C-alpha positions in Angstrom: -1.6 10.7 -0.5 0.6 8.1 1.1 -0.5 5.7 3.9 2.1 4.6 6.4 1.7 2.0 9.2 2.8 3.5 12.5 3.4 2.1 16.0 3.8 3.8 19.4 6.4 2.8 22.0 3.6 0.9 23.8 3.1 -1.4 20.7 -0.2 0.1 19.4 -0.4 0.0 15.6 -2.3 2.5 13.5 -2.1 4.1 10.1 -1.4 7.7 9.1 -2.1 9.5 5.8 0.5 12.0 4.6 1.1 14.0 1.5 4.7 12.6 1.2 7.5 11.0 3.1 9.0 14.3 4.1 5.7 15.3 5.7 5.7 12.2 7.8 9.3 12.6 8.8 8.7 16.2 9.7 5.7 15.4 11.9 7.7 12.5 13.6 10.7 14.8 14.3 8.5 17.6 15.6 6.6 15.0 17.8 3.3 16.1 16.2 1.9 12.6 16.0 0.2 10.9 19.0 -1.0 7.3 19.4 -4.8 7.3 19.1 -5.0 4.6 21.7 -2.8 5.8 24.5 -1.6 9.3 23.5 2.1 8.3 23.4 4.2 10.7 21.2 7.0 8.2 20.6 5.9 7.0 17.2 7.8 5.1 14.5 7.0 4.0 10.9 6.5 0.3 10.2 6.2 -1.5 6.8 2.7 -1.9 5.5 1.0 -5.3 5.6 -0.2 -5.3 2.0 1.9 -7.1 -0.6 1.9 -7.7 -4.3 3.9 -10.0 -6.7 3.8 -9.3 -10.3 5.2 -11.1 -13.3 4.5 -10.4 -17.0 5.0 -6.7 -17.7 2.6 -5.1 -20.2 3.9 -2.4 -22.5 3.9 0.9 -20.8 1.5 3.6 -21.9 3.0 7.0 -22.7 1.7 9.6 -20.2 -0.5 12.2 -21.8 0.5 15.8 -21.5 -1.8 17.7 -19.2 -2.2 21.5 -18.8 -1.3 23.0 -15.4 -3.8 21.9 -12.8 -5.0 23.7 -9.6 -4.4 22.0 -6.3 -8.0 20.7 -6.1 -7.7 19.4 -9.7 -4.3 17.7 -8.9 -5.9 16.0 -5.9 -8.9 14.8 -8.0 -6.4 13.5 -10.6 -4.4 11.7 -7.9 -7.5 9.9 -6.6 -8.7 9.1 -10.1 -5.3 7.5 -10.9 -5.2 5.8 -7.5 -8.7 4.4 -8.2 -7.6 3.2 -11.6 -4.5 1.5 -10.1 -6.7 -0.2 -7.4 -9.1 -1.4 -10.1 -6.2 -2.9 -12.1 -5.0 -4.7 -9.0 -8.4 -6.1 -8.4 -8.9 -7.1 -12.0 -5.4 -8.4 -12.9 -4.1 -9.9 -9.7 -5.4 -13.1 -8.0 -6.4 -12.2 -4.4 -4.8 -14.9 -2.2 -5.6 -13.0 1.1 -3.5 -14.0 4.1 -1.9 -16.9 2.1 0.2 -14.3 0.2 3.5 -15.4 1.6 2.9 -19.1 1.1 1.6 -18.6 -2.5 4.5 -16.2 -3.4 7.0 -18.8 -2.2 5.3 -21.6 -4.1 5.4 -19.5 -7.3 9.1 -18.5 -6.6 10.1 -22.1 -6.3 8.0 -23.4 -9.2 5.5 -25.4 -7.2 2.6 -23.1 -8.4 2.2 -21.6 -11.9 3.6 -18.1 -12.3 0.9 -15.4 -12.0 0.2 -12.0 -10.6 -1.0 -12.2 -7.0 -2.0 -9.8 -4.2 -2.7 -10.4 -0.6 -1.8 -9.7 3.0 1.5 -10.3 4.9 3.0 -9.6 8.3 6.4 -8.0 8.9 7.9 -11.4 9.7 6.5 -12.9 6.5 7.9 -10.0 4.5 11.3 -10.7 6.0 11.1 -14.4 4.9 10.2 -13.3 1.4 13.2 -10.9 1.3 15.5 -13.6 2.5 14.2 -16.0 -0.1 14.7 -13.5 -2.8 11.0 -13.1 -3.7 10.3 -9.8 -5.4 7.2 -8.0 -4.1 6.0 -4.5 -3.4 3.4 -3.1 -1.0 0.7 -0.6 -2.1 -2.5 0.7 -0.5 -5.6 0.2 -2.5 -8.8 2.2 -2.5 -11.7 0.2 -1.1 -15.0 0.1 -3.0 -17.2 0.4 0.1 -20.4 2.3 -0.5 -21.3 5.2 1.7 -24.3 7.4 2.2 -22.4 10.1 0.2 -22.3 8.0 -2.9 -26.1 7.2 -2.9 -27.6 10.1 -4.8 
């Protein structure tokens, strides 16, 4: 499942969840998406506001071979791996919150020690990072909020 930030022609921002980029592009071209605020059908994709910067690369684990899985099993496996990815981000990256851009620039120019960081950024801040040559990538993470469904 991929999460994309979307915006309508009126400037209302919202997110959409899609199975892949082709699914998003198909829905956009067929005008199947509507703004949840105003109902506008003129929707475009925007970069996400979540950013990461990573340095030291650990050795890659070899993927294990798995038997063919059903659709439900594939979805369960996807969410299991996504949760594992999110846990690694929480564990191995310093959360600098909305100071992501400032801290990434400090690290890039040697003012702060090199380390893995995660945090939030705006489109304008992401443009600054790109212009300055700072490597980063954006990724959605699963939240660990509890719900009534998980209380058994």
